[in-house]
ROTI-783760 format. One record per atom (N, C-alpha, C): residue in one letter; x, y, z. Coordinates in steps of 0.2 Angstrom, whole numbers, plus 5000, padded with zeros to 4 digits. Layout:
BEGIN
aXYZ...
END
This chain:
BEGIN
m504249864949m504349794952m503749784958n503549724958n503049714964n503349704970t503049724976t503249724982t502849674987v503249644991v502849594996v503049605003m502649615007m502749615015m502649545018i503249525021i503249455024i503149465032v502649435035v502549445042v502549375045d503049365050d503149305053d503649315059d503449285065d503849305071d504449255071d504549215066d505149175065d505649205060p506149235062p506649265058p506949225052y506949155054y507249115048y506749105043i506049105044i505549095039i505549165035c505549225039c505549285036c506149295030e506749275033e507349275028e507249225022l506949165024l506949115019l506449145013v505849165015v505349185010v505649245007s505949295010s506249355007s506749335002t507149285003t507649264999t507349234992i506949194993i506549154988i506249214983l505849254986l505549304982l506049354979k506549374982k507049424979k507349394973n507449324973n507749294968n507349294962e506649304963e506249304957e506049374955g506449424958g506349494956g505949534960f505649514966f505149544970f505549594975i505249644977i505549684982i505149664988t505549654994t505249625000t505349675006f504849665010f504949705017f504749645022e505049655028e504949605033e504649635040a504149605043a503949625049a503949565054s504049575060s504149525065s503449495068d502949535068d502249515070d501749565067g501149555069g500549595066g500649665068r500749685074r500849755075r501449785072d501949755071d502549785067d502349795060a501949745057a501749745050a501249815049l500749825054l500349875053l500749945054r501249945058r501650005058r502050025052k502249965048k502649975042k502249985036m501549975036m501149975030m501150045027t501050095030t501050165027t501650185024d502250155027d502950175024d503050135017t502850075017t502950025012t502450015007n501850015008n501250005004n501349944999p501449885002p501649824998p501049804993d501249774988d500749754983d500349684986l500749644990l500449584992l500749574999c500449535003c500649515010c500649435011v501249415014v501349345016v501349345023i500849315026i500749315033i500649245037d501049235042d501049175046d500449175050l500149115051l499449115055l499649125062l500049085065l500249075072l500749125074m500549185077m501049235079m500749255086p501249275091p501049295097p500749365097d500349385102d499949445102d499449465097m499649455091m499149465085m499249415080d498749365080d498849315075d498649335068g498849285063g498649305056g497949325054f497449285058f496749305057f496649375058e496849395064e496749465067e497049515062l497649505060l498049545055l497649555049c497449495046c497049495040c496449535040r496049525046r495449565047r495649645047k496149665050k496349735051k496549755044l496949725040l497149745034l496549755029r496149705029r495549715024r495149775025k495149805031k494849865032k495049925028y495749925027y496049975023y496349955016y496449895015y496849875009y496349815006e495849835003e495349785001e495549744995d496049774991d496249744985d496949714985m497149704991m497849684992m497849604993p498149564988p498149494989p498549474996i498249424999i498549395006i498649325005l499249305006l499449235006l499549215014m499249165016m499349145023m499749085024l500249085028l500649025029l500448995036t500348925035t500148885041t500548825042a500648795048a500948735049a500348685050m499748705050m499148665051m498748655045d498648595043d498148575037d497448565040d497148615043d496548615046d496048655042i495548615039i495048645035i494648705038s494448695044s494048745048s494448805049k495148805050k495548865050k495548895043k495648855038k495648885032k495048925030v494448895032v493748925030v493748995034k493948995040k493949055044k494349105041g494949085038g495449135035g495149165029y494849115025y494449145018y493949195020k493549175025k493049225027k493249295029l493849295032l494149355034l494549395029g494649365023g494949395018g495549365015t495749305018t496349275015t496249255008d496749255003d496649234996d496849164995d497349144999d497649074997d498049055004y498148995004y498548965009y499148925007l499648925011l500248885009l500448845016t500448785016t500648745022t501348735022k501648745028k502348735030k502448665032p503048635030p503548665026p503348665019f503648705015f503448715008f504048715003e503948694997e504448704992e504448774989p505048804988p505148864985p504748874979a504748824975a504348834969a503648844970e503348814975e502648814976e502448884979l502948914983l502848984985l502849034980i503249024975i503349064969i502749064965i502449004964i501848994960i501249024963r501149014969r500649044972r500649124973v501249154974v501249224974v501149254967k501449224962k501349244955k500649234953a500249184955a499549174953a499149224957l499349244963l498949304966l498949364962f499649384960f499749444956f499349444950r499349384946r498949374940r498149384942r497949354947r497249364949r497049434950y497449474953y497249544955y497449594950k497849574945k498149614940k497549654936v497649724936v497149764932v497549804928p497349824922p497649874918p497849934922f498549954921f498750014925f498550084921s498250124925s497950184923s498350244926e498550294922e498950354925e498450404926v497850394926v497350444927v496950434933s496850484938s496450474944s495950534944s495350514947s494850564948s494950584956v494850644957v494850664964v494450724965g493850714969g493350764969g493150784962k493150844960k492950874954k493550874949l494150844951l494650854946l494850784943t495150784937t495450724934t496250744934v496650694937v497350704937v497650654932d498050674927d498350634922d499050634923n499350584925n500050584927n500550574920s500250544915s500650534909s500750604906s500350654906s500450714903s500550774908h500550754914h500550804920h500050864919t499450844918t498950884917t498350874922i497950924923i497450924928i496850954925y496250924925y495650944922y495050954927m494651004926m494051004929m493451004924g493150944924g492750924918g493150924912s492950964907s493350964900s493851024900e493851064906e494251124906e494951104909r495451124906r496151104909r496351164914i496551144919i496751184925i497551204923e497651264925e498351294924e498851244927d499451234923d499951194926d500151214933i500351164937i500651174943i501351144944p501751174948p502451144949p502451064949l503051034946l503050964946l503050924953k503350954958k503350924964k502650924967e502350984966e501650984969e501150934965f501250934959f500850884955f500950814957a501650794959a501750734961a501450714968v501450764972v501150754979v500350744978l500050784973l499350774972l499150714969y499550694964y499450624961y499550564966k500050574970k500150514975k499550514980l499250574982l498650574986l498050544982a497950564976a497450544972a497450464971r498050444970r498050364969r497850324975s497950354981s497850324987s497350354991q496850384988q496350424992q496050384997g495950415003g495650375009g496150345013k496750335010k497250295014k497850345016i498150325022i498650365025i499250355022i499650405019i500250405016i500750435021s501250395023s501750425028s502250485025r502450525029r502950575027r503550545023n503750485026n504350455024n504250425017n503650405016n503450375009n503450435004f503150485006f503150545001f503850564999i504250575004i504950595003i505350544999q505250485000q505650434996q505450434989d504750434988d504450424981d504550494977i504550544980i504550614976i505250644976w505550644982w506150684983w506750634982g506650564984g507150514983g507450504990y507850444990y508050414996y508650454999d509050494994d509550534996d509450604998f508750614999f508550685000f508850705007e509150765007e509450785014e509150855016g508550875013g508250935015g507850925021n507450985022n507050985028n506350945027e506150905031e505450875031e504850925030r504950985032r504451035031r504351055024t504751035019t504651045012t504051015010l503850955013l503250915011l502650965013d502650985019d502151025022d502051095018v502551125015v502451175011v502051165005h502251105002h501851084996h501151064997i501051035003i500351025005i499951085006n500251135009n499851195010n499751235004r500251234999r500051264993r499551224989l499451164989l498951124986l498251144989r498251154996r497651174999r497451244997e497851284996e497751354994e497451354987r497751314982r497551314975r496851274974f496751224978f496151194977f495651194984p495351244985p494851254990p494351194991v494251174996v493751114997v493151124994e492851184995e492151204993e492151204985q492651224982q492651224975q492851164971y493251124974y493551064971y493350994974g493050994979g492750934982g493150884985f493750904988f494150864991f494650904996k494850865002k495250905006k495850855008i496450885010i497050845012i497050855020i497050795023i497050795030i497650775033a497950805038a498550795041a498450745047i498850685047i498750635052i499350645056r499250675062r499850695067r500350635068g500950655067g501450615068g501550555063i501150555058i501150505053i501250535046g500750565043g500750595036g500150625034y499950605028y499350645026y498850595022r498250605022r497750575017r497250615014l497050595008l496550635004l495850615005e495350655007e494650635007e494250675003v493850644999v493350674994v492750694998t492550754997t491950785001t491250784997i491250764991i490650764987i490350694985
END
């Protein structure tokens, strides 16, 4: 299912947009302002953002600018109470994909969100390249060139594939745990660290061309070195 982050300092608007999109089958996350949204991004990794323009502390323009630094291909729909062409031009220059003027009809919100998903939709591939490796999730195999690497444990593979799919981006510990071990996981968080360390030992940076970097207090990201 597609996921949507809704960012608005008005809880009524957040709940309204969330309800409309949930009724269409989307999974939604809510943030009360720009800083709250940035904190939640690594945990949720939404497919699309709906952002209010006028928010205290960090407005929609500033949030859009920050998001575009790390999420170049994520659609952004801006909500605004002002039908001001100069504001819209500024938003488009910063990376906004579309605007929706408040108040709006639920049907128009749905149409615009679905149109953005269609615009950005690309064929899904379960194969990712990382450094000198090719990781194929459909067959749980890893290749270096045309040579198949010896199979690794499934959980280690899942961690590597998740890093490969999001290389360069920070993935939170919570995101790893929920996606790979499940929401009801009751084990120690150190389990993830053990798997990361095993991957580092299996795939030395000098030989395979990538490294896994720990982001203190947050999680991990993968960086290609070649």
